[in-house]
ChimeraX commands (.cxc) that place a marker at each C-alpha (Angstrom):
marker #1 position 67.32,92.80,97.92 radius 0.5
marker #1 position 68.13,93.76,101.53 radius 0.5
marker #1 position 71.31,91.65,101.41 radius 0.5
marker #1 position 72.53,94.08,97.94 radius 0.5
marker #1 position 71.68,97.08,100.39 radius 0.5
marker #1 position 73.58,95.72,102.91 radius 0.5
marker #1 position 76.65,95.37,100.80 radius 0.5
marker #1 position 76.11,98.83,99.23 radius 0.5
marker #1 position 75.75,100.23,102.66 radius 0.5
marker #1 position 79.15,98.54,103.80 radius 0.5
marker #1 position 81.14,99.49,100.52 radius 0.5
marker #1 position 79.58,103.52,101.38 radius 0.5
marker #1 position 80.85,103.47,105.30 radius 0.5
marker #1 position 84.00,101.54,104.13 radius 0.5
marker #1 position 84.85,104.53,101.28 radius 0.5
marker #1 position 83.65,107.16,103.58 radius 0.5
marker #1 position 86.60,105.99,106.28 radius 0.5
marker #1 position 89.51,105.32,103.73 radius 0.5
marker #1 position 88.86,108.30,101.20 radius 0.5
marker #1 position 91.28,111.75,102.00 radius 0.5
marker #1 position 88.79,114.01,103.93 radius 0.5
marker #1 position 86.11,110.98,104.75 radius 0.5
marker #1 position 85.10,110.83,108.16 radius 0.5
marker #1 position 88.28,111.98,109.75 radius 0.5
marker #1 position 88.92,110.93,113.72 radius 0.5
marker #1 position 91.80,112.91,115.14 radius 0.5
marker #1 position 92.56,113.25,119.09 radius 0.5
marker #1 position 90.30,113.94,121.27 radius 0.5
marker #1 position 91.78,117.25,123.25 radius 0.5
marker #1 position 90.07,118.05,126.18 radius 0.5
marker #1 position 91.50,121.68,126.49 radius 0.5
marker #1 position 88.38,124.04,127.41 radius 0.5
marker #1 position 87.94,126.69,125.66 radius 0.5
marker #1 position 88.69,128.70,128.37 radius 0.5
marker #1 position 92.12,127.75,128.57 radius 0.5
marker #1 position 92.74,128.38,125.02 radius 0.5
marker #1 position 95.49,131.43,124.53 radius 0.5
marker #1 position 94.36,134.35,122.35 radius 0.5
marker #1 position 98.16,134.03,120.87 radius 0.5
marker #1 position 98.09,131.70,118.81 radius 0.5
marker #1 position 101.31,131.02,118.57 radius 0.5
marker #1 position 101.76,130.67,122.18 radius 0.5
marker #1 position 98.82,128.51,121.60 radius 0.5
marker #1 position 100.78,126.06,119.30 radius 0.5
marker #1 position 103.66,126.39,122.06 radius 0.5
marker #1 position 101.41,125.49,124.84 radius 0.5
marker #1 position 99.86,122.65,122.82 radius 0.5
marker #1 position 103.36,121.26,121.60 radius 0.5
marker #1 position 104.51,120.98,125.09 radius 0.5
marker #1 position 101.48,119.71,126.62 radius 0.5
marker #1 position 101.18,116.40,123.58 radius 0.5
marker #1 position 104.77,115.82,125.11 radius 0.5
marker #1 position 103.65,115.93,129.46 radius 0.5
marker #1 position 102.11,112.98,131.23 radius 0.5
marker #1 position 99.10,113.29,133.37 radius 0.5
marker #1 position 99.89,111.92,137.01 radius 0.5
marker #1 position 96.65,110.69,137.15 radius 0.5
marker #1 position 96.07,108.93,133.81 radius 0.5
marker #1 position 99.89,108.15,133.76 radius 0.5
marker #1 position 99.29,107.10,130.29 radius 0.5
marker #1 position 97.41,110.10,129.06 radius 0.5
marker #1 position 99.49,113.13,127.75 radius 0.5
marker #1 position 97.84,116.52,129.68 radius 0.5
marker #1 position 96.43,117.37,126.56 radius 0.5
marker #1 position 94.32,114.41,126.22 radius 0.5
marker #1 position 93.46,114.22,130.05 radius 0.5
marker #1 position 90.18,115.35,131.56 radius 0.5
marker #1 position 91.41,115.13,135.02 radius 0.5
marker #1 position 91.60,118.02,137.42 radius 0.5
marker #1 position 95.60,117.81,137.67 radius 0.5
marker #1 position 95.89,117.69,133.47 radius 0.5
marker #1 position 93.92,120.90,133.33 radius 0.5
marker #1 position 95.86,122.27,136.32 radius 0.5
marker #1 position 99.28,121.71,134.20 radius 0.5
marker #1 position 97.88,122.85,130.94 radius 0.5
marker #1 position 97.20,125.92,132.72 radius 0.5
marker #1 position 100.91,126.16,134.40 radius 0.5
marker #1 position 102.36,125.73,131.43 radius 0.5
marker #1 position 100.33,128.65,129.42 radius 0.5
marker #1 position 100.86,131.01,132.36 radius 0.5
marker #1 position 104.32,129.77,132.06 radius 0.5
marker #1 position 104.62,130.81,128.48 radius 0.5
marker #1 position 102.66,134.10,128.62 radius 0.5
marker #1 position 105.45,135.18,131.29 radius 0.5
marker #1 position 108.28,134.51,128.79 radius 0.5
marker #1 position 110.00,131.10,129.42 radius 0.5
marker #1 position 110.96,128.96,126.59 radius 0.5
marker #1 position 109.93,125.58,125.88 radius 0.5
marker #1 position 113.38,124.38,128.05 radius 0.5
marker #1 position 112.56,126.38,130.51 radius 0.5
marker #1 position 109.13,125.01,130.69 radius 0.5
marker #1 position 109.55,122.14,130.80 radius 0.5
marker #1 position 113.15,122.38,133.90 radius 0.5
marker #1 position 110.49,124.17,135.48 radius 0.5
marker #1 position 107.86,120.92,135.58 radius 0.5
marker #1 position 110.50,118.24,135.61 radius 0.5
marker #1 position 111.99,120.22,139.43 radius 0.5
marker #1 position 108.22,120.24,140.59 radius 0.5
marker #1 position 107.13,116.59,139.59 radius 0.5
marker #1 position 110.28,114.91,138.36 radius 0.5
marker #1 position 110.85,113.19,135.12 radius 0.5
marker #1 position 108.26,110.88,135.11 radius 0.5
marker #1 position 105.84,113.91,134.04 radius 0.5
marker #1 position 108.36,113.90,130.88 radius 0.5
marker #1 position 106.17,111.11,128.08 radius 0.5
marker #1 position 109.44,111.12,126.77 radius 0.5
marker #1 position 112.16,110.72,129.38 radius 0.5
marker #1 position 115.67,113.00,128.50 radius 0.5
marker #1 position 118.96,111.16,128.17 radius 0.5
marker #1 position 121.07,111.76,130.78 radius 0.5
marker #1 position 122.70,109.84,133.11 radius 0.5
marker #1 position 120.06,109.05,135.96 radius 0.5
marker #1 position 117.97,107.69,132.38 radius 0.5
marker #1 position 120.87,105.85,131.02 radius 0.5
marker #1 position 119.68,102.29,131.93 radius 0.5
marker #1 position 116.49,103.31,131.01 radius 0.5
marker #1 position 117.96,103.96,127.16 radius 0.5
marker #1 position 120.17,101.20,127.43 radius 0.5
marker #1 position 117.88,98.73,128.73 radius 0.5
marker #1 position 116.04,97.59,125.20 radius 0.5
marker #1 position 119.47,97.39,123.17 radius 0.5
marker #1 position 121.19,95.30,126.15 radius 0.5
marker #1 position 118.11,93.03,126.08 radius 0.5
marker #1 position 118.12,92.82,122.39 radius 0.5
marker #1 position 121.88,91.98,122.05 radius 0.5
marker #1 position 121.50,89.38,125.21 radius 0.5
marker #1 position 118.93,87.61,122.98 radius 0.5
marker #1 position 120.40,87.56,119.98 radius 0.5
marker #1 position 124.06,86.10,121.23 radius 0.5
marker #1 position 121.79,83.45,123.64 radius 0.5
marker #1 position 119.65,82.81,119.63 radius 0.5
marker #1 position 123.27,82.03,118.12 radius 0.5
marker #1 position 124.62,80.23,121.33 radius 0.5
marker #1 position 121.24,78.42,121.25 radius 0.5
marker #1 position 121.71,77.41,117.27 radius 0.5
marker #1 position 125.50,76.18,117.51 radius 0.5
marker #1 position 124.30,74.11,120.30 radius 0.5
marker #1 position 121.93,72.53,118.28 radius 0.5
marker #1 position 123.72,71.77,114.85 radius 0.5
marker #1 position 126.63,70.72,117.13 radius 0.5
marker #1 position 124.26,68.07,118.60 radius 0.5
marker #1 position 122.35,67.26,115.29 radius 0.5
marker #1 position 124.97,65.97,113.83 radius 0.5
marker #1 position 125.70,62.04,114.32 radius 0.5
marker #1 position 127.63,60.66,116.72 radius 0.5
marker #1 position 131.44,59.35,116.87 radius 0.5
marker #1 position 131.45,56.26,117.87 radius 0.5
marker #1 position 134.44,54.70,119.74 radius 0.5
marker #1 position 136.96,52.12,117.64 radius 0.5
marker #1 position 135.43,49.30,120.09 radius 0.5
marker #1 position 131.51,49.78,119.04 radius 0.5
marker #1 position 132.76,50.17,115.83 radius 0.5
marker #1 position 134.15,46.43,116.02 radius 0.5
marker #1 position 131.26,45.42,117.71 radius 0.5
marker #1 position 129.02,46.47,114.90 radius 0.5
marker #1 position 131.25,45.13,111.99 radius 0.5
marker #1 position 130.78,41.70,114.07 radius 0.5
marker #1 position 127.09,42.19,114.08 radius 0.5
marker #1 position 127.28,42.99,110.02 radius 0.5
marker #1 position 129.29,40.15,109.39 radius 0.5
marker #1 position 127.21,37.48,111.43 radius 0.5
marker #1 position 124.48,39.08,109.90 radius 0.5
marker #1 position 125.38,37.83,106.30 radius 0.5
marker link #1:1,2 radius 0.2
marker link #1:2,3 radius 0.2
marker link #1:3,4 radius 0.2
marker link #1:4,5 radius 0.2
marker link #1:5,6 radius 0.2
marker link #1:6,7 radius 0.2
marker link #1:7,8 radius 0.2
marker link #1:8,9 radius 0.2
marker link #1:9,10 radius 0.2
marker link #1:10,11 radius 0.2
marker link #1:11,12 radius 0.2
marker link #1:12,13 radius 0.2
marker link #1:13,14 radius 0.2
marker link #1:14,15 radius 0.2
marker link #1:15,16 radius 0.2
marker link #1:16,17 radius 0.2
marker link #1:17,18 radius 0.2
marker link #1:18,19 radius 0.2
marker link #1:19,20 radius 0.2
marker link #1:20,21 radius 0.2
marker link #1:21,22 radius 0.2
marker link #1:22,23 radius 0.2
marker link #1:23,24 radius 0.2
marker link #1:24,25 radius 0.2
marker link #1:25,26 radius 0.2
marker link #1:26,27 radius 0.2
marker link #1:27,28 radius 0.2
marker link #1:28,29 radius 0.2
marker link #1:29,30 radius 0.2
marker link #1:30,31 radius 0.2
marker link #1:31,32 radius 0.2
marker link #1:32,33 radius 0.2
marker link #1:33,34 radius 0.2
marker link #1:34,35 radius 0.2
marker link #1:35,36 radius 0.2
marker link #1:36,37 radius 0.2
marker link #1:37,38 radius 0.2
marker link #1:38,39 radius 0.2
marker link #1:39,40 radius 0.2
marker link #1:40,41 radius 0.2
marker link #1:41,42 radius 0.2
marker link #1:42,43 radius 0.2
marker link #1:43,44 radius 0.2
marker link #1:44,45 radius 0.2
marker link #1:45,46 radius 0.2
marker link #1:46,47 radius 0.2
marker link #1:47,48 radius 0.2
marker link #1:48,49 radius 0.2
marker link #1:49,50 radius 0.2
marker link #1:50,51 radius 0.2
marker link #1:51,52 radius 0.2
marker link #1:52,53 radius 0.2
marker link #1:53,54 radius 0.2
marker link #1:54,55 radius 0.2
marker link #1:55,56 radius 0.2
marker link #1:56,57 radius 0.2
marker link #1:57,58 radius 0.2
marker link #1:58,59 radius 0.2
marker link #1:59,60 radius 0.2
marker link #1:60,61 radius 0.2
marker link #1:61,62 radius 0.2
marker link #1:62,63 radius 0.2
marker link #1:63,64 radius 0.2
marker link #1:64,65 radius 0.2
marker link #1:65,66 radius 0.2
marker link #1:66,67 radius 0.2
marker link #1:67,68 radius 0.2
marker link #1:68,69 radius 0.2
marker link #1:69,70 radius 0.2
marker link #1:70,71 radius 0.2
marker link #1:71,72 radius 0.2
marker link #1:72,73 radius 0.2
marker link #1:73,74 radius 0.2
marker link #1:74,75 radius 0.2
marker link #1:75,76 radius 0.2
marker link #1:76,77 radius 0.2
marker link #1:77,78 radius 0.2
marker link #1:78,79 radius 0.2
marker link #1:79,80 radius 0.2
marker link #1:80,81 radius 0.2
marker link #1:81,82 radius 0.2
marker link #1:82,83 radius 0.2
marker link #1:83,84 radius 0.2
marker link #1:84,85 radius 0.2
marker link #1:85,86 radius 0.2
marker link #1:86,87 radius 0.2
marker link #1:87,88 radius 0.2
marker link #1:88,89 radius 0.2
marker link #1:89,90 radius 0.2
marker link #1:90,91 radius 0.2
marker link #1:91,92 radius 0.2
marker link #1:92,93 radius 0.2
marker link #1:93,94 radius 0.2
marker link #1:94,95 radius 0.2
marker link #1:95,96 radius 0.2
marker link #1:96,97 radius 0.2
marker link #1:97,98 radius 0.2
marker link #1:98,99 radius 0.2
marker link #1:99,100 radius 0.2
marker link #1:100,101 radius 0.2
marker link #1:101,102 radius 0.2
marker link #1:102,103 radius 0.2
marker link #1:103,104 radius 0.2
marker link #1:104,105 radius 0.2
marker link #1:105,106 radius 0.2
marker link #1:106,107 radius 0.2
marker link #1:107,108 radius 0.2
marker link #1:108,109 radius 0.2
marker link #1:109,110 radius 0.2
marker link #1:110,111 radius 0.2
marker link #1:111,112 radius 0.2
marker link #1:112,113 radius 0.2
marker link #1:113,114 radius 0.2
marker link #1:114,115 radius 0.2
marker link #1:115,116 radius 0.2
marker link #1:116,117 radius 0.2
marker link #1:117,118 radius 0.2
marker link #1:118,119 radius 0.2
marker link #1:119,120 radius 0.2
marker link #1:120,121 radius 0.2
marker link #1:121,122 radius 0.2
marker link #1:122,123 radius 0.2
marker link #1:123,124 radius 0.2
marker link #1:124,125 radius 0.2
marker link #1:125,126 radius 0.2
marker link #1:126,127 radius 0.2
marker link #1:127,128 radius 0.2
marker link #1:128,129 radius 0.2
marker link #1:129,130 radius 0.2
marker link #1:130,131 radius 0.2
marker link #1:131,132 radius 0.2
marker link #1:132,133 radius 0.2
marker link #1:133,134 radius 0.2
marker link #1:134,135 radius 0.2
marker link #1:135,136 radius 0.2
marker link #1:136,137 radius 0.2
marker link #1:137,138 radius 0.2
marker link #1:138,139 radius 0.2
marker link #1:139,140 radius 0.2
marker link #1:140,141 radius 0.2
marker link #1:141,142 radius 0.2
marker link #1:142,143 radius 0.2
marker link #1:143,144 radius 0.2
marker link #1:144,145 radius 0.2
marker link #1:145,146 radius 0.2
marker link #1:146,147 radius 0.2
marker link #1:147,148 radius 0.2
marker link #1:148,149 radius 0.2
marker link #1:149,150 radius 0.2
marker link #1:150,151 radius 0.2
marker link #1:151,152 radius 0.2
marker link #1:152,153 radius 0.2
marker link #1:153,154 radius 0.2
marker link #1:154,155 radius 0.2
marker link #1:155,156 radius 0.2
marker link #1:156,157 radius 0.2
marker link #1:157,158 radius 0.2
marker link #1:158,159 radius 0.2
marker link #1:159,160 radius 0.2
marker link #1:160,161 radius 0.2
marker link #1:161,162 radius 0.2
marker link #1:162,163 radius 0.2
view
């Protein structure tokens, strides 16, 4: 009986997770209520910008997800700039001028970041080239070796001697 109850509970828990509207787990934002702007349009822009900015303390989290003091300061700075009338691009330019390209979770494509964006393509093409070269070498080595005329004559003599 207990076995069936456990199975039933497992199935119900799985359904609660998988069904739409079930236990939905979203990102845990670290934005405090005192940081939220009263204008919903500006707040939406601030959230969108914050999601693309790196927490310089945590390094692999956005400032929207981080509880670090610096992340809070950056969230407030983004909101201040938006309230002052800056465009999204101006806010990003301001932060990049102060903290460098590292503050962006997705760096911009320009000459300074060309190696960053081009390296995966170069490595992929190099890997494909290496694999093709290795495959060709393996095929040429796996074939039967060619015998010289002297070796063929020696084999023919051995075969005649055995008969």
